[in-house]
Steps between C-alpha positions, in 0.01 A plus 500: 500500500375153587259511207792577267709221651227235503269578207746601225555137387120469468425828321718770351207742531463440873876526544513831316205636698687411818806678358288810439386489863863480612582796275240709685650389832846597368383850415350538849821380667711739292265792573487438874860397559690663218772630733591144588450359150735749334778405741506147356752461212324199348185711455695748288657221293159351424355844423798582275438183296132586456570862403780399263273252319234770462743762368675251272170386354375852434829597334496192277133546408495872423859591414700205373245274327160669474396243239516241781340720764223255588749212540727706723212627713368147541849383597529789745182391674628143516841591647345732760280211621789258548799473735512814716134602528334171603781427748476850647122499548504159670782621726300812590198284580713281727617814681141617538409181690727606786665155509668450164683180599198308621290595200782440251526144629123462499477627143769253385297222659186625325689510169616139539147390589362681197745320271393165641124561488472687170785379281610157620188319626266590207749381236653206686554178306679204656558347157666814359699550817630142499589530132697820569665342803613186321519613137608795291177701498444796731225588746374857507258517799254710302725808499761433232823312558712812550269659757450163668874458552541854633201474732599163644863603535404823678272319744777246566740783590259653752422155647868425558574843647203481739570137594663593836192703596267222384693236693571685825222758536201470731634213711379651828136494387503134396396215729706255297854412615752731336694220334185356342388842385833576333508155339152545352577847376831384350318227311246748369762751386702225329194370317413850379860565393513171307165577334622844392832363372317239297259768375792712377653194336188393306464843338820408309588871497875544471462865595312401815760237590790742452326781690430277799856362500651849502259624769572205730875537445484870594293419807740224605791744498308771685361261761836335565658841552225635724469188714866400494517490881205258524608259226666252735192452717364142470146594397633741234727230356206258500278750319769570240551127440125449454476787251810381312364145485165629374650695212753228419224238482283709270801583283598133478151383406453777243851502359423318172232752404707797618790376288271450201362853526848647554651315206200550270636828365865458588620577145307827490623593846855425388456730200386783724786452746751489215390835351788736427287789376131592502463442126562129560131483590429519126629142480270347765268229367337347807137613520484488879814590692665644189204728438506615862871578467433694181226699675745598772761606246244702304387676820861578598567649156191717535615616841848585374339736250320686780677402821343753739133525408429202274242496223191577705247289689315365195523126438792388280292422190586829332870459575499150352327625186731794434840345565695205358429181690703183551356244256377279787265784605347563159123466515491500878330758717456573867727566793871425528460207745719695743359764735845657547545541126143622461539770763840626391399513131180689574596722793878510464770507763308752712193281530706188561710673767185612681367143499828364641504780757152395613613139545816616677298713742274205578800275566661772714191520718489119528863497615419775749212293635730199537760705688255677731262219591591264785559130432175424682292693242465207264211648302672832434828337408324241287322767296823699455686189382210422267552835332875445475428173320216625284682794341771287330228245424306765308805656333612163362146415391489830309786374284285219364174673422315831499228477765499843662170615349305178562253566783555150635871570534438852633292338771783258579799733517307779671422271794870425553653844434255724688568394862852644518384829346228502765768446766698798371190720481368396841821613668437861392122502486488383862715799596263725309200359686672542836603856432156587369 
């Protein structure tokens, strides 16, 4: 588990070998504790997604389009390896440790350290960073601008949600006066938060910016509701003012570039928002945002033709070759730049519903953790709130690009989605161990 978390940014091969080891652990856990595992609804949702992908791929390859059998079988293998399976096997491995919470937090720390050591430090350039910070270019941290924005935004979410634990934990073991200790820790957390905010900004990824904004807005609402009785305490008000000032300052300093990026494609965005019917996409001319809008429309039209099962797990090349395309997409190839559209066009409403059900089950468990854990359990609550923020973060990011089958992104979202599945499994697997 720690090898997967830490070494994946260094080597896909090492990361996949670690995944294979976790798969073996998963099979052992299921074999030994199957009575507990099968009592966990999220296990059945994940298994249903995997089985559906397999059955859909076999049907497309050998019944519907045998001339594209190899493409559908390859797509089947890809879709089985993403979303449900990697999240499930990491969750099972967390359960096997006997202390899923401690090791989930440790693995997130190992993941962040791996990003720093293997993807940021080796490619660091002060000149390029300064140019991205003050100019219109973007900085990619050695992992692509889209993945950089998602990685930095995700780490910022977990930092903010664990801030109370980082600031207030372990005071009894310190020889330093409590006030000094909290002041030093506050300074460190603020510096890290500012660094991560700046890192998200210099990627110049509009998808990353929007995803982080939505995630933080959702978290703000949830946190205000959950801690509504504590909001009037002086130290809570002070913390909220500091956080608000931090984000306001970064927004103020970066506003010119944010406005430039937002207005860069405003005409194309206006065309998309003004659409009265799907065929209006045939009029799009912008090669960036307009093309992305046309991809979405094309995927929706494909889905409407086969709303339940989609066109099969093969990549969309064959669909783009056999059907009329909006002129802006002529000569293009590749994915639809939208993971939602990609999934629903390939796997239909059934596959998409299973994916949403998996996310919903993860959020449900996170809410359960929040309700059941005492206020003093800052680590447990922080991890649950992290999940509540990460799910909308990921769902919004999926609107801007198709990243589900990239191993680097699998590594990222698996680390954030697995802990709550582990929490749900551990509740029943523990009972199984006790009864056995």
